[in-house]
N, C-alpha and C positions, 0 to 999 in steps of 0.2 A: 338709859338708867339714869333717875335723878340722882341729884348729888347728896340727897338726905337719905337714900335707900340703905337701911339696915345699919345706920351709924345714928348717933346721938345727934340732935339737932344743932347743939353749940359746937360740935365738931365740923358739921357740914359747913357752918357760916366761917368757921376759922379757916379750913382748906380753901373756902371760895375767895377769902381775903389773899391767900397765898396765890390763887391763881390769877387774881386780879393784879397782884404785883408782878409775877411772870409776865403776863401779856403786855403791862405797861413798861418792861425793861427789857424786852428781847434783845435789844441792841448793845446791852452791857453784860459783862461777865457776871453770870449768876451762880452764886455759891448756896450749896445746900443749906448750910447754917445760918444765912442772913434769909433764904425764905422761910425756913422754919420760925426763925425769929418773929416773922410778921405773922405767923398763925399761932405764936405762943407754944410752940411744941419743942421739946428735944429734937435735934435731927433724927436720932434712932426712931422715934415713935411716929415722927411726922412723915419719914419716908414709908413707913408701912400704911399708916391710915391714909395717905395721899394716893396710893395704889389701891386700897380699898374702896375709895370714893370713885376715882377716876378710870381704874382699871389699866392705868399705866403708870410706869415709874416715873418719877420725877424728871429724870434725863431724857427718857423718851418723850415726856409732854412736852418739854422745852424744845427739843429738836423737832417735833411734828410742828409745833407752832411756829417756828423759825422757817420751816420749810414750807408750810402752808402761806407765810407771809411773803415769802419768796416768790411764791408760784404767782401770788396776786399780784405782786410787781412786774412780774415778766409778762403777764397777760394785759394789765393794764397801763404800764408805764414804760413804753418800748424804748424810750430816750435813755433810760437807765442801763449800763453794761451790767454783764454777770457780776464782774469784781464789784461793782458799786452795790448791788444788791445783797452780795454776801456778806459785805460790811455792815450794810443797813440793818439786817436782819440778826447781826451778832455772832457770826461765824469767825473763828480766828484765823482760819486760812483758806483760800479758795479750793485747796484740794480736799479738806474736811466738807465744805459745803456742796462740792459737786458728787461726794461720795455718798452724803447722807440724802441728797436730792434724788439722785440715781436710785438709791435703794427704796425710797418713797413712791416715785413716780415712773420708775424704770426706763428712764432717759435722762441725759445730762440737762442740766440747766439751758445750755446753749441750744439742744435740740429742742428741748419745750419751748422755748421762745421761738425758734424758728417754725416749728410744726403747728403751733397753735393757729387755727385758720382766721381767727378774729377775736376781738376783746368781748364779745359777746358768746363765749364758748364755756361749755360746762365741761369740767374734767369728770371723766369716768375712768377708774380704775378697776380691773379685772386681774385675778390670779388665775394662770394657766397650771395644768396639770402637774408641770415641771417646777412650779412655785414661783415662777418668773413674773413679776407685775407688768402687765401691759396696760398701757395709757391709752385712752383715745379721746378727741375732743369733738363733743356734740355741739353743734351750732344751734342753739336753742332759741336764738333770734334770727329768723330767716329774712325779714323784710324791715329794715328801719322806716321806711314811710310809712308801714303800716301801723308801726309802734307810735310813731309820732301823731298819726291821724288818732289813734284810740287815745291819746293822753288829750289831745285837742277836744276830744268828744266826750271824756270822762272827768278830765282833770282840770283844776286851775293851779297852773305852777308859776312859782316864782323864785326868785333868790332873795333870801334875807336872814338878818341875824336872830337866830333863836336864843332865848334867855337861859341862864343857869336854871334847872330845875331841880329842886330838893325833893327826893323820892324815898320811899319805903320800898324795899324790893326784896325778892328771893329768887334764886337761880334753878333753871331747868336746864338739864342736859339730855339730849336723847331726841327722837323725831318731833318734827315741829308741830304736827298734828294732835300732839300729847299734852301742848303747852297749856292748856284749858285747865288741866289739873292743878297746875300751880297757881293759874288766876283763882281757882276756887280756894286754894289754901290762904292766899294772900287775902281775898275779900272776908273770910271766915275769921281771921285775924283782925281785920280793920273795922268791922261792924261793931263789935261791943265796944270800942274806943270812939265810935262817932266819926270816924274818919270817912266813911261812905256818905256821910252827910255835909262834907265840907264844900264851902263856895267855890266854884269853878275847878272842882273835881276833876283830874283827868288820868286815864290808864294809859300806860305804855308797855311796848315790847322792844328791848333793845337787844340788836343782833350782834353777838361778840364773834361769831363765825359765819363765812359765806357757804350756803348750800352749793356754790359752783365749786368749791374747793374741799371742803370739810366733809367727811363720811356722815351721813345721817345721825347715826347714832352718836356722834360726838359733838355735834353743835351744841354751843351753848347760847341760852339767851336769859335775860333778866325780865322778868315781868315785874312792873311798877305801878305805884299810885303816887300821886303828887301830894305833897305836904305844904300846908301854909301855917303849921303849928307845930310846936315841940313835942316830941312822943318819945316814949321809951320803947324799946323794941326788946323781943325776947324770942326764943324758938328759933326759927331758920330765917325770920325778916330781920334785914339790916338797914341801915340809913346810907345814903351817898348822894353827891352832885352829880348830875349830868351837865357837863360844863357847857356854857355859852358857846355857839359856833355859827359860822356863815354855812347855810345849807340850802340845798335844793330841795323846796317844800311843794309837795304835791297834795291838795285838797281834792278828797275823793269820796264818792257816796257809790259803795260797791258789796257785792254779795262775798261771802268767804272764797268762794271758787275763784273769784277774780283778783286775788291778792297776788299770786305769782306774775300775773300779767301785768300788774301794776307796779309792783317792784322792778320788773325787767324792762316796763317802758321808761320807768322814771330815771335807770340808769342810761338808757338809750338818751332821753332828753338831756340829761347832764353831759353826756360825752358829746353829742350833736351841737351843743351850745358852748363848747369850749371850756368846760369845768372839768376839774380832776377831783376825784374822791379824796379826801382827806383821811388820815390815819383814826380819827375819833369813830366809833361805831355808830353805824344808822340806827334809826329807831322809828316806831310808828307811834302816834297821838291819838288815842279815840276819843269821840266827842259824844257818843250815844251808846245805849244797850241796843244791840241789833235784835234782840229777842221783843224789844217795844217797837221797832221799826215795822210799818205795814207791809214791807217787802223784805222782812230780815236783812236789812242792808247795814253796813257800817259806814259810819261818817268819821274819816281818818286823814291825818296827815301823815304823808311818807317823808321822812326827814333824812337826807344824804348830807352829812358835812363834806365841805369841798375846801379846797385850797383857794 
């Protein structure tokens, strides 16, 4: 479902701002009135509109994001204890964290941390006939050497500071292969304003959720274009800054079918070279139109913010 489906564009933008606020403050106590204020709604109307957009209540959304963030910590930062992770993601008590986590993944945080076979695992959840959630860990990267060799052949990878990028953006929620529709909307908005003719224009995709952890129908992405001029937004489009960050940056020239391999291999490179992912969302920067490439390939930087 797209954030704008069946609701006015201005409402979609305001709900999106509330979601950004929630995701940026998961470690804090989040109060409905404060979240609603960020979206310029009364708490009563905000709660109803939020569920209409996301198909989740505000509390359910907050809990899911906290549990998913905890799962990422337990998978990728083994040095963190379950108690530390509980505090980092904003649960008031360890018991409330354990209950919420088990309800979502079908096992306790400690069991999850112990049973996940490697940091390169994908979490698969299924619901049995009796309604019990069963969690499986699919090891989707089988050979580290193979992925590093793929990166050596396909990519130029370095660690560098990426600058702050001012972008116009709109948000897509749902299956990743449907994100092209959001790009079409963004470009239709930008063309009449002359923004597609900007010098050094870049298109970006920012990933707010990990497909390793989040169900595909709930994955959020921002499709963006860089700005070097002041512009007034309307409709679904908003303006934001992508902050400066130290990143593992992989420059690739690849077909659309190679993107999953590229992302997985970039994370392997990051881990094998001793870097840890930072909290900031990873993103792609596109340097060409693949429709104009003789082999239909994308020239792209995969950028993973690291600590």
